[in-house]
C-alpha positions as CSV (number, residue, x, y, z in Angstrom):
1,X,-19.5,5.8,-2.2
2,X,-22.1,8.3,-0.9
3,X,-25.2,9.1,-2.9
4,X,-26.5,12.7,-2.1
5,X,-30.2,12.0,-2.1
6,X,-31.2,14.8,0.1
7,X,-32.6,14.6,3.7
8,X,-35.9,13.1,4.5
9,X,-37.7,11.8,7.6
10,X,-36.0,9.0,9.4
11,X,-37.3,5.5,8.7
12,X,-38.3,3.0,11.4
13,X,-34.7,2.1,12.1
14,X,-33.9,5.8,12.8
15,X,-31.9,6.2,9.6
16,X,-32.7,8.9,7.1
17,X,-32.7,8.3,3.3
18,X,-29.3,9.8,2.7
19,X,-27.5,7.8,5.4
20,X,-29.5,4.7,4.7
21,X,-28.2,4.5,1.1
22,X,-24.6,5.2,2.3
23,X,-24.9,2.3,4.8
24,X,-26.2,0.0,2.1
25,X,-23.4,0.8,-0.3
26,X,-20.8,0.2,2.5
27,X,-21.2,-3.5,1.9
28,X,-20.4,-3.2,-1.8
29,X,-18.1,-6.2,-1.7
30,X,-21.2,-8.5,-1.5
31,X,-23.1,-6.8,-4.3
32,X,-23.2,-8.1,-7.8
33,X,-21.2,-6.5,-10.6
34,X,-24.5,-5.2,-12.1
35,X,-25.5,-3.6,-8.8
36,X,-22.1,-1.9,-8.5
37,X,-22.4,-0.6,-12.0
38,X,-25.9,0.7,-11.3
39,X,-24.7,2.5,-8.1
40,X,-21.9,4.1,-10.1
41,X,-24.3,5.3,-12.8
42,X,-26.6,6.8,-10.1
43,X,-23.5,8.6,-8.6
44,X,-22.7,9.9,-12.1
45,X,-26.2,11.2,-12.5
46,X,-25.9,13.0,-9.2
47,X,-22.7,14.7,-10.4
48,X,-20.4,12.6,-8.3
49,X,-17.3,11.7,-10.4
50,X,-15.6,8.4,-10.1
51,X,-11.9,7.9,-10.4
52,X,-9.7,5.4,-12.1
53,X,-6.7,6.0,-10.0
54,X,-4.4,3.3,-8.5
55,X,-1.8,3.0,-5.7
56,X,1.7,1.5,-5.6
57,X,3.2,1.1,-2.1
58,X,6.9,0.2,-1.8
59,X,7.1,-1.2,1.7
60,X,10.5,-1.0,3.4
61,X,9.9,-3.8,6.0
62,X,12.0,-3.3,9.1
63,X,12.0,0.5,9.1
64,X,14.4,2.8,7.1
65,X,16.4,5.6,8.7
66,X,14.9,9.0,8.1
67,X,18.4,10.6,8.5
68,X,20.0,8.4,5.8
69,X,17.2,8.7,3.3
70,X,14.9,11.8,3.0
71,X,15.7,13.9,6.1
72,X,19.5,14.3,6.5
73,X,20.8,16.4,9.3
74,X,24.2,17.7,8.2
75,X,24.4,20.4,11.0
76,X,23.8,17.8,13.8
77,X,26.7,16.1,15.6
78,X,28.2,13.4,13.5
79,X,26.8,10.6,15.6
80,X,23.3,11.9,14.7
81,X,23.9,13.2,11.2
82,X,25.0,9.9,9.9
83,X,27.5,8.6,7.5
84,X,26.5,10.2,4.2
85,X,26.2,13.8,3.2
86,X,23.1,15.4,1.7
87,X,22.8,16.4,-1.9
88,X,20.6,19.0,-3.6
89,X,17.7,18.0,-5.7
90,X,16.0,19.8,-8.6
91,X,13.7,21.3,-5.9
92,X,15.4,24.0,-3.9
93,X,15.4,23.2,-0.2
94,X,14.6,19.5,-0.7
95,X,18.0,17.9,0.1
96,X,18.2,14.1,0.4
97,X,21.0,11.6,1.0
98,X,23.9,11.4,-1.5
99,X,22.9,7.7,-2.1
100,X,19.8,8.9,-3.9
101,X,21.3,10.8,-6.9
102,X,18.7,9.5,-9.3
103,X,15.7,10.5,-7.2
104,X,17.3,14.0,-6.8
105,X,16.8,14.5,-10.6
106,X,13.0,13.7,-10.4
107,X,12.2,15.3,-7.0
108,X,9.7,17.6,-8.6
109,X,7.5,14.6,-9.2
110,X,7.1,13.6,-5.6
111,X,6.9,15.1,-2.1
112,X,8.4,14.2,1.2
113,X,6.6,14.0,4.6
114,X,9.2,14.6,7.3
115,X,7.0,14.7,10.4
116,X,5.1,11.4,10.4
117,X,4.9,9.8,13.8
118,X,3.0,7.2,15.8
119,X,5.4,7.2,18.8
120,X,6.1,3.5,19.1
121,X,9.3,1.5,18.5
122,X,7.6,-1.9,18.4
123,X,7.8,-3.5,14.9
124,X,4.3,-4.9,15.1
125,X,2.6,-1.9,16.6
126,X,4.3,0.4,14.2
127,X,3.5,-1.7,11.1
128,X,-0.2,-2.0,12.3
129,X,-0.3,1.8,12.6
130,X,1.1,2.5,9.2
131,X,-0.9,-0.2,7.3
132,X,-4.2,-0.1,9.1
133,X,-4.3,3.3,10.8
134,X,-4.7,1.9,14.2
135,X,-2.7,0.4,17.1
136,X,-3.8,-2.4,19.4
137,X,-1.1,-5.0,18.6
138,X,2.5,-5.6,19.8
139,X,5.3,-8.1,19.9
140,X,3.4,-10.2,22.4
141,X,0.0,-10.0,20.6
142,X,0.8,-9.9,16.9
143,X,-2.5,-10.9,15.3
144,X,-4.0,-8.0,13.2
145,X,-7.2,-6.4,14.5
146,X,-8.1,-4.2,11.5
147,X,-7.9,-4.4,7.7
148,X,-5.1,-3.0,5.6
149,X,-6.1,0.3,4.0
150,X,-5.7,-1.2,0.6
151,X,-8.1,-4.0,1.5
152,X,-10.7,-1.4,2.5
153,X,-10.1,0.6,-0.7
154,X,-10.4,-2.4,-3.0
155,X,-13.5,-3.7,-1.3
156,X,-15.2,-0.5,-2.3
157,X,-13.5,0.2,-5.6
158,X,-12.8,-3.2,-6.9
159,X,-10.4,-3.5,-9.9
160,X,-10.2,-0.6,-12.3
161,X,-10.5,-3.1,-15.2
162,X,-12.5,-6.4,-15.2
163,X,-10.3,-9.5,-15.4
164,X,-7.6,-8.0,-13.2
165,X,-7.1,-8.8,-9.5
166,X,-8.0,-5.5,-7.6
167,X,-5.2,-5.9,-5.0
168,X,-1.8,-7.6,-5.6
169,X,1.3,-8.0,-3.4
170,X,4.7,-8.6,-5.0
171,X,6.2,-11.1,-4.3
172,X,3.8,-11.4,-1.2
173,X,2.1,-9.3,1.4
174,X,4.2,-9.5,4.5
175,X,4.8,-7.3,7.5
176,X,7.4,-8.1,10.2
177,X,7.5,-11.7,9.1
178,X,3.7,-12.1,9.2
179,X,2.0,-13.1,5.9
180,X,-0.2,-11.5,4.9
181,X,0.1,-9.9,8.3
182,X,-1.3,-6.4,8.4
183,X,-1.7,-6.4,4.6
184,X,-4.7,-8.7,5.1
185,X,-8.5,-8.0,5.0
186,X,-9.0,-9.1,8.6
187,X,-12.7,-8.7,9.5
188,X,-13.6,-7.7,5.9
189,X,-12.9,-11.3,5.0
190,X,-9.9,-13.1,3.5
191,X,-11.3,-12.5,0.0
192,X,-9.7,-9.0,0.6
193,X,-6.3,-10.4,1.2
194,X,-3.8,-9.7,-1.6
195,X,-3.4,-11.9,-4.7
196,X,0.3,-12.8,-4.2
197,X,2.6,-13.0,-7.2
198,X,5.3,-15.0,-5.4
199,X,8.6,-16.0,-7.0
200,X,11.5,-13.8,-8.0
201,X,10.4,-11.2,-10.5
202,X,14.0,-11.0,-11.7
203,X,14.2,-14.7,-12.6
204,X,14.5,-15.6,-16.3
205,X,11.4,-17.8,-16.1
206,X,9.3,-15.8,-13.7
207,X,5.7,-17.1,-13.7
208,X,2.7,-16.5,-11.5
209,X,0.8,-19.5,-10.1
210,X,-3.0,-19.9,-10.5
211,X,-3.2,-18.0,-13.8
212,X,-3.8,-21.0,-16.0
213,X,-6.1,-23.9,-16.1
214,X,-5.0,-27.2,-14.6
215,X,-4.2,-29.9,-17.1
216,X,-7.2,-31.7,-18.7
217,X,-9.6,-28.9,-17.6
218,X,-11.1,-26.9,-20.4
219,X,-13.0,-23.6,-20.1
220,X,-16.3,-25.3,-20.9
221,X,-15.7,-27.9,-18.1
222,X,-14.8,-25.1,-15.7
223,X,-18.1,-23.3,-16.6
224,X,-20.0,-26.6,-15.9
225,X,-18.4,-26.8,-12.5
226,X,-19.4,-23.2,-11.7
227,X,-22.9,-24.0,-12.8
228,X,-23.1,-27.0,-10.6
229,X,-21.8,-25.1,-7.6
230,X,-24.4,-22.5,-8.0
231,X,-27.1,-25.1,-7.7
232,X,-25.8,-25.9,-4.2
233,X,-25.6,-22.3,-3.2
234,X,-29.2,-21.9,-1.9
235,X,-28.8,-25.1,0.2
236,X,-25.5,-24.0,1.6
237,X,-26.7,-20.5,2.4
238,X,-29.8,-21.8,4.1
239,X,-27.7,-23.9,6.3
240,X,-25.0,-21.4,7.1
241,X,-25.4,-17.6,6.6
242,X,-21.8,-16.8,7.7
243,X,-19.5,-14.5,5.6
244,X,-17.6,-17.6,4.5
245,X,-19.9,-17.9,1.5
246,X,-19.3,-14.3,0.5
247,X,-15.6,-15.1,0.5
248,X,-16.1,-18.2,-1.5
249,X,-18.1,-16.2,-4.1
250,X,-15.4,-13.6,-4.4
251,X,-12.7,-16.2,-4.7
252,X,-14.6,-18.1,-7.3
253,X,-15.4,-15.1,-9.4
254,X,-11.8,-13.8,-9.3
255,X,-10.3,-17.2,-10.0
256,X,-12.6,-17.8,-13.0
257,X,-11.9,-14.4,-14.5
258,X,-8.1,-14.8,-14.0
259,X,-7.8,-18.3,-15.6
260,X,-10.3,-17.8,-18.4
261,X,-9.0,-14.4,-19.6
262,X,-5.7,-13.2,-20.9
263,X,-5.6,-9.7,-19.3
264,X,-4.0,-10.7,-16.0
265,X,-1.7,-13.3,-17.5
266,X,-0.3,-10.8,-20.0
267,X,0.1,-8.1,-17.3
268,X,2.2,-10.5,-15.2
269,X,4.5,-11.4,-18.1
270,X,7.2,-8.9,-17.3
271,X,9.4,-10.4,-20.1
272,X,7.3,-8.4,-22.5
273,X,9.2,-5.3,-21.3
274,X,12.2,-4.1,-23.3
275,X,15.7,-4.9,-22.0
276,X,16.2,-1.1,-21.7
277,X,13.2,-0.7,-19.5
278,X,14.1,-3.6,-17.3
279,X,17.7,-2.3,-16.9
280,X,16.3,1.2,-16.0
281,X,14.4,-0.2,-13.0
282,X,17.4,-2.4,-11.9
283,X,18.0,-6.1,-12.6
284,X,17.2,-7.1,-9.1
285,X,14.1,-8.4,-7.4
286,X,13.2,-4.9,-6.0
287,X,13.6,-3.1,-9.3
288,X,11.7,-5.8,-11.2
289,X,8.9,-5.9,-8.6
290,X,8.5,-2.2,-9.1
291,X,8.3,-2.6,-12.8
292,X,5.7,-5.3,-12.5
293,X,3.7,-3.1,-10.2
294,X,3.6,-0.5,-13.0
295,X,2.4,-3.1,-15.5
296,X,-0.4,-4.2,-13.1
297,X,-1.8,-0.7,-12.5
298,X,-1.5,0.0,-16.2
299,X,-3.7,-3.1,-16.8
300,X,-6.3,-2.2,-14.2
301,X,-5.2,-3.3,-10.7
302,X,-6.2,-0.8,-8.1
303,X,-3.7,-1.4,-5.3
304,X,-0.2,-3.0,-5.5
305,X,2.3,-3.5,-2.7
306,X,6.0,-4.4,-3.1
307,X,7.9,-6.0,-0.2
308,X,11.4,-4.8,0.3
309,X,12.6,-6.5,3.4
310,X,15.7,-6.3,5.6
311,X,15.8,-2.7,7.0
312,X,16.2,-3.6,10.7
313,X,19.8,-2.3,10.8
314,X,20.8,-2.4,14.5
315,X,24.4,-3.0,13.5
316,X,26.4,-2.9,10.2
317,X,24.2,-0.1,9.1
318,X,26.6,1.4,6.6
319,X,27.1,-1.9,4.7
320,X,23.4,-2.6,4.6
321,X,22.4,0.9,3.4
322,X,25.1,0.9,0.7
323,X,23.5,-2.3,-0.6
324,X,19.9,-1.2,-0.3
325,X,19.7,2.5,-0.9
326,X,21.0,2.4,-4.5
327,X,18.4,-0.2,-5.4
328,X,15.6,1.9,-3.9
329,X,17.0,5.0,-5.7
330,X,17.0,3.3,-9.1
331,X,13.5,1.7,-8.7
332,X,11.8,4.8,-7.4
333,X,13.4,7.2,-9.9
334,X,12.6,4.8,-12.8
335,X,9.0,4.4,-11.6
336,X,8.3,8.2,-11.5
337,X,10.0,8.8,-14.8
338,X,8.2,5.9,-16.5
339,X,4.8,6.9,-15.2
340,X,5.4,10.4,-16.3
341,X,6.5,9.4,-19.8
342,X,3.4,7.1,-20.2
343,X,1.0,9.9,-19.1
344,X,0.1,7.9,-16.0
345,X,1.6,10.0,-13.2
346,X,-1.7,11.7,-12.3
347,X,-3.4,8.3,-12.2
348,X,-1.0,6.4,-10.0
349,X,-0.1,7.3,-6.4
350,X,3.3,6.1,-5.2
351,X,4.3,5.7,-1.6
352,X,7.6,4.6,0.0
353,X,7.6,3.9,3.7
354,X,8.2,1.4,6.5
355,X,6.8,0.8,9.9
356,X,8.9,3.5,11.6
357,X,12.2,5.4,11.4
358,X,15.5,4.7,13.1
359,X,17.1,6.3,16.2
360,X,18.6,9.7,15.5
361,X,21.8,8.8,17.3
362,X,23.9,5.9,16.0
363,X,24.6,3.1,18.5
364,X,27.9,1.5,19.3
365,X,27.3,-1.8,17.4
366,X,27.0,-3.8,20.6
367,X,23.2,-4.3,20.8
368,X,23.4,-4.5,24.6
369,X,26.9,-6.1,24.6
370,X,30.3,-4.7,24.4
371,X,30.8,-2.0,21.7
372,X,31.3,-3.4,18.2
373,X,30.6,-6.9,19.4
374,X,27.7,-7.3,16.9
375,X,29.4,-5.3,14.2
376,X,29.8,-1.7,13.2
377,X,27.4,1.0,14.5
378,X,23.7,1.0,13.6
379,X,20.4,2.6,14.4
380,X,17.6,1.2,16.5
381,X,13.8,1.5,16.4
382,X,12.2,5.0,16.4
383,X,8.6,5.8,15.9
384,X,8.7,9.4,17.2
385,X,9.3,10.8,13.7
386,X,9.9,9.3,10.2
387,X,9.9,10.3,6.6
388,X,7.5,9.1,3.9
389,X,7.8,9.7,0.2
390,X,4.5,10.3,-1.6
391,X,3.9,11.4,-5.2
392,X,1.7,11.1,-8.3
393,X,-2.0,10.5,-8.2
394,X,-2.7,14.1,-9.1
395,X,-0.9,15.4,-5.9
396,X,1.6,18.3,-6.0
397,X,5.2,17.3,-6.4
398,X,8.2,19.1,-5.1
399,X,6.7,19.7,-1.6
400,X,8.3,19.1,1.8
401,X,5.5,18.8,4.3
402,X,6.4,19.0,8.0
403,X,9.8,19.0,9.6
404,X,11.7,17.3,12.3
405,X,13.7,19.0,15.0
406,X,17.4,19.8,14.9
407,X,18.5,16.3,15.8
408,X,15.7,14.6,14.0
409,X,14.1,13.2,17.2
410,X,10.5,14.5,16.9
411,X,8.3,16.6,14.7
412,X,9.1,20.3,14.8
413,X,6.2,21.5,12.5
414,X,3.0,20.0,11.0
415,X,3.0,16.7,12.8
416,X,1.4,14.0,10.7
417,X,-0.1,10.6,11.7
418,X,-0.9,7.5,9.7
419,X,-4.5,8.5,9.3
420,X,-3.4,11.6,7.4
421,X,-1.6,9.5,4.9
422,X,-4.7,7.1,4.6
423,X,-7.1,10.1,4.1
424,X,-4.9,11.3,1.3
425,X,-4.8,7.8,-0.3
426,X,-8.6,7.6,-0.2
427,X,-8.8,11.1,-1.6
428,X,-6.7,10.0,-4.6
429,X,-8.8,6.9,-5.1
430,X,-12.1,8.7,-4.7
431,X,-13.3,6.7,-1.7
432,X,-15.3,8.0,1.3
433,X,-13.2,7.7,4.5
434,X,-16.4,7.8,6.6
435,X,-17.7,4.5,5.3
436,X,-18.3,1.9,8.1
437,X,-17.7,-1.8,8.0
438,X,-18.7,-4.4,10.5
439,X,-16.0,-6.2,12.6
440,X,-16.3,-9.8,13.8
441,X,-18.7,-8.8,16.5
442,X,-21.0,-6.9,14.1
443,X,-19.8,-3.5,15.5
444,X,-19.6,-0.8,12.8
445,X,-16.0,0.5,12.3
446,X,-15.3,3.6,10.4
447,X,-12.7,3.2,7.6
448,X,-10.4,5.9,8.9
449,X,-10.8,7.2,12.5
450,X,-8.3,10.1,12.7
451,X,-6.5,12.7,10.6
452,X,-7.4,14.4,7.3
453,X,-6.3,14.9,3.8
454,X,-2.8,16.5,3.6
455,X,-3.9,19.7,2.1
456,X,-0.5,20.9,1.1
457,X,-0.4,18.2,-1.5
458,X,-3.8,19.1,-3.1
């Protein structure tokens, strides 16, 4: 949030009034709710509109093939083109794989980015790029260095409705086997890690932990405990001024709101949906996770991620894709149709992506050994170009932005990087990408350090 107060002489720290107020608001996660509301009202009075938009990210962990999803290459040699033929969509020129017939019918509601790249085939580096907008990690040094873009966004924006967790991962936040991995808050503090639903959303008795009071603990007793803790706060803070107390405060406030209110509990009760709606999304964990994500943003959660794992298809690619792609097709098409019918499409941004693409040329199924020794042919890691689906949130649908070359090896036009996607996310959420946050050493780090809004979608 930036308050346009006009320029004035610099203060003693060398910061003018305009930038001083921006720096102050950059730490909004530590402000009280009343302070946040006052800041929003000041922004309104200065003519700066606030948004109530949300984001749903369907994360295809392991890396989906661009050729076999949103960027088929029918004119390339067969070992490049892949196993399946492309089909036409309702948008002329936007052909996609024949395993996506349902998405083909709603393609006017989303756009495809065909030239995204970060040029690394390392799972960890690629995931860190796509989720945080920066490199700096690899398979030998996996620990995340920067916060997830959704952690930054929800630190600033909070939840759209009080009583809802601002950031939720279904069933958990996980990247390349690390939990929450690059979906975590990192130096922002673990209070900006996701609230994890856990469990199988398709189970008959799906329930979320930590949304009800423990046995023998009433709301009044819980309030007494909060009051008692507050009496110790001044002593604890005097003894230790670390950010741990900020995290404890955030956890305490969120936990109290979740267990004493009905809003979050009701939002997680997916069984309230009709049988028809549940069937439309697909009666499997991916489909039901996507439906639950819709319920959460509808109730006021700002950022929801859904983990769809298992895309690392070095061999037996055909069998795996024939199992996975129809599930994605059903979930994604149902989500866009549902959001549109509910009048929510302009308020919810949807993304479908993984950490990288797959090699344009199919391998021999040997994975370094004799051909077919591991199974039928597959595709390996490829970060030189990938496809990302993006739609809703007030963005234009039916657009194809960028292209890959004839074989799908590299961008041919309008190359895009992760920062371009993140700038677009922040644009939809109404968040200033130039805000700075302090890392573990106290060094200020800008929220997004490269790229810009993808103007073709605006």
